[in-house]
C-alpha positions, 0 to 999 in steps of 0.5 A: 522510478519512485516518487516521494510522498512527503505530504498529505496532498501527494498521498491523497493524489496517490490514494485517489488514483489507487481507489479509481483503478481498484473501482474499475479493475480490482473490486476484491480490494476496493474497500480495503484500500482505505484501511491499508492507507490509514495504517500507512499514515499512522505507522510509517517512518517519516520520509519513507513513503514513496510510490513507483511510477510508470511514465511519470504516473503513480503505480499500485506499488507503495514503499514505506518503512515501519520502525525501520522495517522496509515494506511494500504494498503491491496489488497482486494480479494473480490473487486479486489481493494486496500483498504486504511484502518484505522490502520491495515489490519482489520481497517475501509476502508477509500478508495479503489483504482483500475487502473481507479483512478488518481494521483489526487484522490489518493493524495486527499485521502492521504492528508485527513488523 
């Protein structure tokens, strides 16, 4: 199931949950989460942002569109990185991010969508 994130309060709730989970379970991405969410906020198509839910709670899967290009951000447990995927969470990996990635690299990947 998916939950629309149509306003800043909903996106903030989602972001705080992702950061909290990253702090405990995914130290390799805890610093890059903010840079990724900034690009989602700056570049998403209005009305396109939604997160997957499990038992009514948000998960670490965020779907959105950039210039009508549907993509998903998903934490990859195997690599310890956050994948930017084509379409949904099972789509082709377009890029992967971890704490070492700069704002410029992330912005470049989003600009290429």
